N, C-alpha and C positions, 0 to 999 in steps of 0.2 A: 561267794564273794559278792559284794555289792557293786552295782554298775559304777565304773570310773575308778574302782579300787584296783590295785596291782600288788603283785608280790615280787620278791627278789627273783624268783624263777622266771618271771616274764622278761627279764633282761639278762639273758644268758651271756656269760662271759665271752663265749666264742663269737658273738656278733658285735663286739665293741670295735670301734675304729682305733687306729693307732694314736697314741698320745704324743708321738714325736712332734707333729706340727705345732701342737699347743705348747709344748715345752720349748721348742725353738723360738716361738714368738715371745714367750715370757722371758726367756734368758737373753734374747736379743735386747729387749727393753731394759732389763736389769743391767746389762753391761753398759748400755748408753746412759742410763740414769746415774751410773757411777763414774761417768766421764771418761770411759775407756773405749777401745776399739773392738767391736765385735768381729770375730772371724769364725769361719766354719771350715772344717776338714771334710772333704768329700771323696767318696770312692769314685774315681774317674773311670772305672771299668764298667759302670752301669750303662747299659745300652741306650737309655733315654737321656743321658746327660749330654748337655751341650756346653763344652768347656774349651778354653784355649789349650790345645794339646802341647804347645811349647812350654807350658808352665807345669805340666803334670810330672811328678816325680814318684817313681815306684808305684804307679797306679793310683796315686792320691794327689789332691791339690788343696791348698789353703786359699780361701777367698776372703778378702776384706769386705765386710758389709757396712763399713762406716758411711754415714750419709754423704760426706764429700766425695767418696770413692765410687758410689753407685747412683744410678738413676732408676726410677720406677721400680724400687724394690717391692716384691710381693712374696710374703711367706704364706703360701696357700696350703691347703690340706694335702695336696699331692706333690708340690714342688716349690723350691725357692727359685725365683727368677728376678733378673735385673739386667740393666744395661751398664756396661763399663768399657773402659779402654785398657787394652793390654799392649804395651809397647807402642802406644799411639793409635792402635787399630781398634775401632769400635766392635763390640760383640754383644749379642743378646745371650746371656748366660741362663742356663736352666739346669738345676740340680734336683732330681727327684728326692723327696723327703727321705725315702728309704736309703738313699745313698749318702745322706749326711751322717757322718760318723761322730762329730763333736761340734760344739759351739763353745767359744771361750773368749776371754779378754786377751788381746795381744800383749798387753803390758805385764800381766801377772799370771796368765795361764788359767785363771779361775773360770770355771764353767762346768760343762757336763759332756761326757762321752756317752755314746749310744751303742748298744750291741748291734751287730750286723742284722739287717732285716731283709728277708727275701721278698720277691714280688708278691708271693701268695700269703704273706703273714696274716693279712686281714680277712682271709677267706674263712667261711664257717668250718667248724670241725666236722669230721665225717659223721654220718648217721650212727646212732647207737647211744646217744645221750651224753651225759656229763662224763668227762674223763678226769675227774678229780681223784687224787690219791685216796685210797681207803685202807684202813687198818683192819686186820682180822686176826683172830686168835688161832694159832697153829699148835696142835698138841702132838 
């Protein structure tokens, strides 16, 4: 290989970061661009979540991310955070990205749901190489 050249093998699948924060940012903007209200569904049982407990139902909470409802919104690679008022009480909310189960428009429900993601989802695969499925002939 020439210097500076790379192959697909150089970028192993098991070292990629989660695509969830990228999708959250894109879908948030898409919902706003269509004049609707972005909301997220969050798994409130995540130990790193900072949420208003009085609004949690069955271990989940729906959060309105519309610009008039939140201040200092940040959809970072590790968490969604913002300041908001709940029943007149200010709270700095933090929802780990892995705990976000869906993002959608309140008005019509269009958006995207995400599969559950464990805290170690982005860790490298165990030693032993690629774990891709392989076919073999059995006689």
